[in-house]
Structure formats: structure tokens, C-alpha cells
N, C-alpha and C positions, 0 to 999 in steps of 0.2 A: 883468533888473535895470535900474533907472533911476538916473541921476545927473543933477545939475544940468548943463545944457548951455550953449550960447552963445545968441545972440539968435535962432537958428534953432529953438530948442526944446531940451527935455531930451534927453540921450543915453540911448537904450534899447538894451540888448544882449540878444539871444537867443544863448546860447552852448552848444555841446555839445563834449564830448571823447570821442573813440573811441580805445581802446587795443588795437591789434592786436599790439603787441610789448611785452614786459615793460619797464615804465618804472620809474624810481626812485620809491620810496614817497612822496616829497615832491611828486610831480606828481599833483595831484588836480584834478578839474573846478573846484572852488571856487577853488583857488589860481590856476589859469590864467585863469579868468574874471575874478578880481580884477585880475590883471596886465593883461588885455585892456582892462578898463574904465579902468584907470589910464593906459595908453598912448593909447587913443582920446581920453580926456578931455584929456590933456596936449597932444595934437595938435589940439585944438579941434573934434573930431568932435561932431556933433549929430544928432538924429533917430534913426531906426530902423536898427539894425545887426544882422546875423546872421552869426556866425562859428562855424565848426566846425574843430576841430583834431583831426588823426589822428596817432597815434604808431605808426609802422610799422617794419618791418625794412629793412635796406639793400637787400635783394633787391627788396622791394615798391617802394621809392622809385626804385631804379634802373630798374625796369620802367616806372614812370610817366614818368621822365625820358626814357627812350627813346621811349615812345609819344607823348608830348606835345611834346617838344623835339627829338627826333631825335638825342639825345646818349646813347649807351649807356655811361654811367659813373655811379658812385655820386655822390650829392650829399647835402647835409644837410637842405635844405628846399625845397619847391615851394609856390607860392602860386597859387591859382585864384580870381581875383576873380569875383564875381557881382553882378548888379543884379536884384533880385527885382521881379516885376510890381507888388508892393504898395509900391514905392518904397524898400524897405530896401536898404542897401548892405552890403557884406561879402564873404565868401568862405570858401574852405577853405584851411587850412594843413596840409600833410602833412610831417611831420618824421621823419627816420630816427633812432630811438633808438640804433642801433648806431653811426652816424656821430657822434652827439652824445657818446656815451661815449668814442670815440676822440679827438675834438676837445677835449673837456673837459680831458684831461690836458695837451694841448699848450698850452692857454691858462691853465692853473692854476685851473680851475674844477671844481666838482662836476658830474657828469652832469645833475643837476636844474637847476643854474644855466645850463648850456649849452643845455638845452631852453628855459628861460625866455628866454635871449638870442635863440634862434632864433624863438620866438613873437613877440618884439618886431620882429625883422627882417621876418617875414611880415606883421605888422600894418602896418608902415610901407609895405610894398608895396601893401597894400589901401587905404592912405590916399593913394596916388599917388606915393610916393617911388620913384625909379629908381636902378639901380646899373649901367647899361650902360657908362658911361665911367669912367675912373679917378677923375676929379673928382667925379662923382656918387656913386661908391662910397665915397670918402673922406668926403663930406658925410653920407651915409646911415649909415655905420659910426660916425661921431662922434656923431650923434644917437642911434643905437641904444645906444651905450655910455653916454651921458648918462642915457637913460631906464632902462637896466639898473642903473646905479649908484644912481640915485634909488630904484628898486624895492628893491634890496638893503638900503639903509639905512632904508627906510620913510619917506622924506620925502613 
């Protein structure tokens, strides 16, 4: 899908969604692709982007967390940036549907909205946002919330 971009050219997104765990019915490839385009566009992304999102179980994501980060605990999302030989930017977002269901109740969201929130978080990481320090995390979460709120009301 192509959207008008910045001076660097139009934003082109190749998006795929893989579902290994049962996700809420509202989570469709079309919906998550539209959200991804919206976030990338709002952040001024241009050029070729390839993003894959995988919805997995807690056990699967915990195994990835252990294997790639050395941390043997559950987590909600992991982001794997890639730079393709053809110049495309992007990466993989791996989201625990189980974790999203649990967190959704704590935040007063539906499980689908929590997954959308996590997609935004992962995309921000692909765009270069960091959350290593408390200050960076607060900035990133504030931007994430702004993008999420805009998505929910359809601005």
C-alpha cells in the first residue's frame, strides 16, 4: 500500500500478519496494516517499508525473549528491526495475545485495543524510538498514547 510521503518520496508498506494464537476477531491484517500506515505516516516515514506482525502465545514469546534477550520471563512484545538489501526499512513485531488479554483489563482496554497499542509500540521501535531509560520510556509512551488515541477516534 502507498501513501503520500515526505520529500523523500511516498511511503510504501508491504505488510503481513501471522496468527499463531487465537486473536480477537477485530484484529485483521487490513486493520493492522491501516494502523501501521497511519503510525508510519504520522512519524514522517517515507520510502519502502516491510513490516510483519506475528500474534503468538505467552510461551512462544517467552521462548523468544529467553533466546534473544537472555531474559526467561513473559513479555508483551518484541521488535526485530531489519534493513533489507533492497533499501526497505522495517522489521518484525511479535506480540503475545495472552499477555495482551491480561494487560487489557488492567488498562481498561479491550484485548484488540491492547494489541493495537502494542503494534504502535513496536512500530515506534522500528522508527528508532528507545525506552531504555525512564525518561525515554515516558516520552515514548506519551507518543504511543497520542497515536493510539488518534487511531481510536479516527482522526
